[in-house]
C-alpha positions in Angstrom: 0.0 0.0 0.0 2.8 2.3 0.9 4.6 1.6 -2.4 1.4 2.3 -4.3 1.0 5.7 -2.6 4.6 6.5 -3.2 4.2 5.8 -7.0 1.1 7.9 -7.1 2.8 10.8 -5.4 5.7 10.7 -7.9 3.3 10.5 -10.8 1.3 13.5 -9.5 4.5 15.5 -9.0 5.6 14.8 -12.6 2.1 15.7 -13.9 2.2 19.0 -12.0 5.6 19.9 -13.3 4.5 19.3 -16.9 1.5 21.5 -16.3 3.7 24.3 -15.0 6.1 24.0 -18.0 3.2 24.2 -20.5 1.9 27.4 -18.9 5.2 29.1 -18.5 5.2 29.2 -14.7 8.2 29.9 -12.4 9.4 26.8 -10.4 12.0 26.0 -7.8 14.3 23.3 -9.0 16.5 21.8 -6.2 20.1 22.8 -6.6 19.2 25.3 -9.3 17.0 27.9 -7.7 14.0 29.6 -9.2 13.7 29.1 -13.0 11.2 30.4 -15.5 10.1 27.7 -17.9 9.1 28.8 -21.4 5.9 28.2 -23.2 5.8 25.4 -25.7 4.1 27.0 -28.7 2.9 25.3 -31.9 4.9 26.6 -34.9 2.9 27.8 -37.9 3.2 25.7 -41.1 6.0 26.7 -43.5 4.9 28.9 -46.4 4.9 27.0 -49.7 6.7 28.7 -52.6 4.8 28.0 -55.8 6.9 30.3 -58.0 8.3 28.2 -60.8 10.0 31.1 -62.6 13.7 31.5 -61.6 14.1 35.0 -60.1 16.7 37.5 -61.2 19.8 37.4 -58.9 20.9 40.3 -56.7 23.5 41.3 -59.3 20.7 41.9 -61.8 17.6 42.8 -59.8 14.2 42.3 -61.3 13.1 45.6 -63.0 10.1 47.6 -61.8 7.8 46.8 -64.6 5.2 49.6 -64.2 7.7 52.5 -64.0 7.3 55.0 -66.8 10.4 55.5 -68.9 12.1 58.8 -68.1 12.8 60.4 -71.5 11.5 63.9 -71.6 14.4 65.0 -73.9 13.0 63.2 -76.9 9.6 64.0 -78.3 9.7 60.9 -80.5 9.5 58.7 -77.4 6.0 57.5 -76.5 4.8 58.8 -73.1 3.0 55.6 -72.3 4.5 53.6 -69.4 6.7 50.6 -70.1 4.4 47.6 -70.5 4.9 44.0 -69.3 3.8 41.6 -71.9 1.3 39.0 -70.7 2.4 35.4 -70.2 -0.2 34.4 -72.8 2.1 35.7 -75.6 4.9 33.2 -74.8 5.0 29.4 -74.8 5.0 28.3 -71.1 7.9 26.2 -70.0 6.9 22.5 -69.3 9.1 22.4 -66.2 11.0 25.0 -64.2 14.5 25.6 -65.7 17.4 26.1 -63.4 19.2 29.4 -64.0 22.6 27.7 -63.7 22.3 25.9 -67.0 24.0 27.1 -70.2 21.5 28.0 -72.9 21.6 29.0 -76.5 19.2 31.7 -77.6 18.3 32.0 -81.3 15.6 33.0 -83.8 14.0 30.9 -86.4 11.5 31.8 -89.2 7.9 31.0 -88.6 5.3 32.3 -91.0 8.1 34.4 -92.6 8.9 36.2 -89.3 11.8 35.5 -86.9 10.6 34.0 -83.6 12.7 33.8 -80.4 13.7 30.5 -78.8 16.1 29.1 -76.3 17.4 25.6 -75.9 20.0 23.6 -74.1 23.5 23.3 -75.7 22.7 19.8 -76.8 19.6 20.9 -78.7 17.0 19.7 -76.1 14.3 21.6 -74.3 13.4 24.1 -77.0 11.2 26.9 -75.6 9.5 29.5 -77.7 9.5 32.9 -76.0 7.7 35.2 -78.5 4.4 34.5 -80.3 4.0 33.5 -83.9 2.9 36.6 -85.9 5.5 38.9 -84.3 9.2 39.4 -85.1 12.2 39.2 -82.8 15.9 39.7 -83.5 19.4 39.8 -82.0 19.2 37.8 -78.8 22.0 38.8 -76.4 22.6 37.2 -73.0 23.8 39.4 -70.1 27.4 38.8 -68.9 26.1 36.9 -65.8 24.0 34.7 -68.0 20.7 35.4 -66.2 18.8 37.7 -68.6 18.2 37.7 -72.3 17.8 41.0 -74.2 16.4 41.2 -77.7 14.6 43.4 -80.2 11.0 42.5 -80.9 7.5 43.6 -82.1 5.9 41.4 -79.4 3.7 44.1 -77.9 2.2 46.5 -80.4 3.9 45.7 -83.7 6.6 48.4 -83.1 10.2 47.4 -82.9 11.5 47.9 -79.3 14.0 46.5 -76.8 12.8 43.7 -74.5 14.3 41.3 -71.9 13.3 38.1 -70.2 15.0 36.2 -67.3 16.5 32.8 -68.1 14.0 30.2 -67.3 11.1 32.6 -67.4 8.5 33.5 -70.1 7.4 36.9 -68.9 8.7 39.5 -71.4 9.5 43.0 -70.1 9.4 45.9 -72.6 12.2 48.3 -72.0 11.7 51.0 -74.6 8.6 52.4 -76.3 9.9 54.1 -79.5 7.4 54.5 -82.3 10.0 54.5 -85.1 12.9 52.2 -84.2 14.0 50.4 -87.3 14.4 46.7 -87.8 18.0 45.5 -87.6 20.2 45.5 -90.7 20.3 41.8 -91.9 23.8 42.3 -93.2 25.2 43.1 -89.7 25.9 40.5 -87.1 26.3 42.8 -84.1 23.2 43.9 -82.1 22.8 47.6 -81.7 22.7 47.2 -77.9 25.2 46.0 -75.3 25.2 44.9 -71.7 27.2 46.5 -68.8 29.8 44.2 -67.2 27.5 44.0 -64.1 24.4 43.1 -66.1 22.5 46.0 -64.5 22.4 48.4 -67.5 22.0 48.3 -71.2 23.3 50.8 -73.8 21.7 51.0 -77.2 21.9 53.0 -80.4 18.9 54.9 -81.8 19.4 57.1 -84.9 22.1 59.6 -84.0 22.0 58.9 -80.2 23.4 56.5 -77.7 21.0 55.7 -74.8 21.5 54.1 -71.3 18.8 52.1 -69.5 19.1 51.4 -65.8 17.3 48.1 -65.4 16.2 48.3 -61.8 14.3 51.6 -62.4 14.0 51.4 -66.2 15.1 55.1 -66.3 16.8 56.2 -69.5 19.3 58.9 -70.4 21.3 59.9 -73.4 25.0 59.4 -73.4 25.7 60.8 -76.9 23.9 63.2 -79.2 25.7 63.2 -82.5 25.1 65.4 -85.5 21.6 64.7 -86.9 23.1 63.7 -90.2 25.2 60.9 -88.5 23.9 57.5 -87.4 25.0 55.1 -84.7 26.0 51.8 -86.3 27.3 49.6 -83.4 27.8 49.7 -79.6 29.8 47.4 -77.3 30.6 47.9 -73.6 34.1 47.0 -72.4 33.6 43.6 -70.6 36.0 44.4 -67.8 34.6 46.3 -64.8 37.7 48.4 -64.4 37.2 49.8 -67.9 34.1 52.0 -67.9 34.0 52.8 -71.6 31.4 52.0 -74.3 32.8 51.8 -77.8 30.5 52.9 -80.6 30.7 53.6 -84.3 29.3 56.6 -86.1 28.7 56.7 -89.8 29.2 60.1 -91.4 28.0 60.0 -94.9 28.4 56.9 -97.0 31.8 55.4 -96.2 33.2 57.7 -93.5 33.3 56.2 -90.0 34.5 57.0 -86.5 35.1 54.6 -83.6 34.4 56.5 -80.4 34.4 55.9 -76.7 32.0 57.3 -74.0 32.1 56.9 -70.3 28.5 56.2 -69.2 29.1 57.8 -65.8 31.0 61.0 -66.8 29.7 61.1 -70.4 33.1 62.2 -71.7 33.9 61.2 -75.2 37.1 60.1 -77.0 37.8 59.4 -80.6 39.7 56.2 -81.2 39.9 56.2 -85.0 38.7 57.9 -88.1 38.2 55.7 -91.2 37.4 56.3 -94.8 36.1 52.7 -95.1 33.1 51.1 -93.5 33.5 49.7 -90.0 30.9 46.9 -89.9 32.0 45.3 -86.6 34.0 46.0 -83.4 34.9 43.9 -80.4 36.6 44.5 -77.0 39.3 42.1 -75.8 38.2 40.2 -72.7 40.4 42.3 -70.5 39.3 45.5 -72.2 42.9 46.4 -73.3 42.1 46.5 -77.0 39.4 47.2 -79.5 39.4 45.2 -82.7 37.5 46.4 -85.8 37.0 45.3 -89.3 37.8 47.9 -92.0 36.1 47.5 -95.3 36.1 43.8 -96.2 39.8 43.2 -96.4 41.5 44.3 -93.2 41.3 43.9 -89.4 42.9 46.3 -86.9 43.3 46.7 -83.2 43.7 49.9 -81.2 44.0 50.8 -77.5 42.5 53.5 -75.3 46.0 54.7 -74.3 47.6 54.8 -77.8 44.6 55.3 -80.1 46.9 54.2 -82.9 45.6 51.4 -85.1 47.8 48.3 -85.7 47.1 46.0 -88.6 46.3 42.4 -87.7 45.0 41.1 -91.0 45.5 42.9 -94.4 44.4 41.2 -97.6 45.0 37.7 -96.1 41.4 36.9 -97.2 39.6 38.0 -100.4 36.5 38.9 -98.3 36.1 39.5 -94.5 32.5 39.3 -93.2 30.9 42.0 -91.1 31.8 40.2 -87.8 34.7 40.1 -85.3 34.6 38.6 -81.8 37.3 38.3 -79.1 37.2 35.1 -77.1 35.4 35.8 -73.8 37.9 34.3 -71.4 40.5 36.8 -70.1 44.0 36.1 -71.3 43.0 33.9 -74.2 42.7 36.9 -76.6 41.7 34.9 -79.7 40.0 36.7 -82.5 37.2 35.0 -84.5 36.2 36.2 -87.9 34.0 35.2 -90.8 36.1 35.1 -93.9 36.4 33.6 -97.4 39.5 31.5 -97.9 39.5 31.8 -101.7 37.6 34.0 -104.2 35.8 30.8 -105.3 34.2 30.3 -101.8 30.4 30.6 -102.0 30.2 31.9 -98.4 32.2 32.6 -95.3 34.1 30.2 -93.1 34.7 30.6 -89.4 38.4 31.7 -89.0 40.7 32.5 -86.2 43.7 34.9 -86.4 46.6 32.5 -86.6 49.4 35.0 -87.0 48.9 38.7 -86.7 50.7 40.9 -89.3 54.1 42.1 -88.1 54.3 45.1 -90.3 51.9 47.2 -92.4 53.1 45.3 -95.4 52.6 41.9 -93.9 49.2 40.2 -94.5 49.0 38.0 -91.4 47.4 34.6 -91.6 44.0 33.0 -90.7 43.2 29.5 -89.6 39.9 28.3 -91.2 37.8 25.9 -89.1 34.6 25.2 -91.1 33.3 24.7 -94.7 32.1 27.7 -96.5 28.6 29.0 -96.0 28.6 30.0 -92.3 26.0 32.7 -91.5 26.5 33.3 -87.7 29.0 32.2 -85.0 29.4 32.7 -81.3 31.9 31.7 -78.6 31.0 29.4 -75.7 31.4 31.2 -72.3 34.6 29.3 -71.6 36.1 29.9 -75.1 36.6 26.2 -75.6 33.9 25.8 -78.2 32.3 27.8 -81.1 28.7 27.4 -82.2 28.0 28.3 -85.8 25.2 28.2 -88.3 25.6 26.9 -91.8 22.6 26.4 -94.1 20.3 27.0 -91.2 21.8 24.2 -89.1 23.5 24.8 -85.8 26.8 23.1 -85.1 29.2 23.1 -82.2 33.0 22.5 -82.5 36.2 22.8 -80.6 37.4 26.3 -80.9 41.2 25.7 -81.3 41.1 22.9 -83.8 37.6 22.9 -85.4 37.4 19.1 -84.5 34.5 17.3 -82.9 31.8 19.0 -85.0 28.4 18.1 -83.7 25.1 19.1 -85.3 22.7 20.4 -82.6 19.7 21.7 -84.6 18.4 21.3 -88.1 15.9 24.0 -88.8 16.4 27.6 -89.9 18.6 28.8 -87.0 19.6 32.4 -86.9 21.6 34.7 -84.6 22.7 32.2 -81.9 24.1 33.5 -78.6 25.5 31.3 -75.8 24.9 32.1 -72.2 26.9 31.4 -69.1 25.5 29.2 -66.3 
């Protein structure tokens, strides 16, 4: 009986202690003194994130879609606010796409109009981003690989600049010009360029160079050239220590200048004056040099410090295409061109500068990597591969040797651009 009573007393004491703990009472614990015991509260259920579209990273914040574009200096600019295009205009992704996957953006003709797509680098998971019945051109990935910019008529039939995050289908209209022209099909370089931090875009419009701040979508002019001149190309130095944007100005029929402008200070510098067309320019990965094609027979480089052109290729090819691109990895400094190897070639080949000219009388040499007929080419982010289009087919090969050619896509590919992860 005594043992039973003792057991009941211990049980009652334990029950009382549990009640005090659950109510947050103060208790005296032998050897420890008075202690306040906390409540045991039920935690709310965790919030479920149903967002399947990969967000923009902190280095490239999502733009404020409903902000009106600040552009009071130009009466040609529409005063309506920037418009986000509805998801219904783009093909939805079947599954969420990780943002750390390399993608190739491209256009292909549908109903006689170029439509924007992305796909994996092996040709799988094709995703259409713009609707049939509209036109899109010049896809260009941001340096961080997270955002795709392009020109399109996706909203109201007018050509304007748009962007879309990798893995998303929600298009964001960045400009609202009423009279922006379609890109020149003979040029391979988009008339817009990304900042090294992927937070700004510079683009050319008529005789002006414009800057867009993506987080606010505010715009400002960097360059106002003579009304009789036109901006032909723009490219931002890829290194963050170099703040310059290089751009070309056409003055008349065949008179060109390659200029520099600092987007923060808006100071300008003339790099070269040319009496031949300058259809393409490119910064070296470390921003030490600017390469440019002169006419269709010569390639030159110049530097910000010297501003003195040095011949790289001169009459080594019977015809250079309107394209030049430095390899994107710093220190590699390879120059890719489109060039004909002989006058009998029916189209361009992908070529690398094999040996630069040592004197003005030297021609230099090119290393040809593909058959003739190449229409577009782009470097992989690590410079080890080159993707190129020939007869509408997309191929990928090793950049140094041209070996291991692999056909990725078969149908009408145009303007490919390769993203980072």
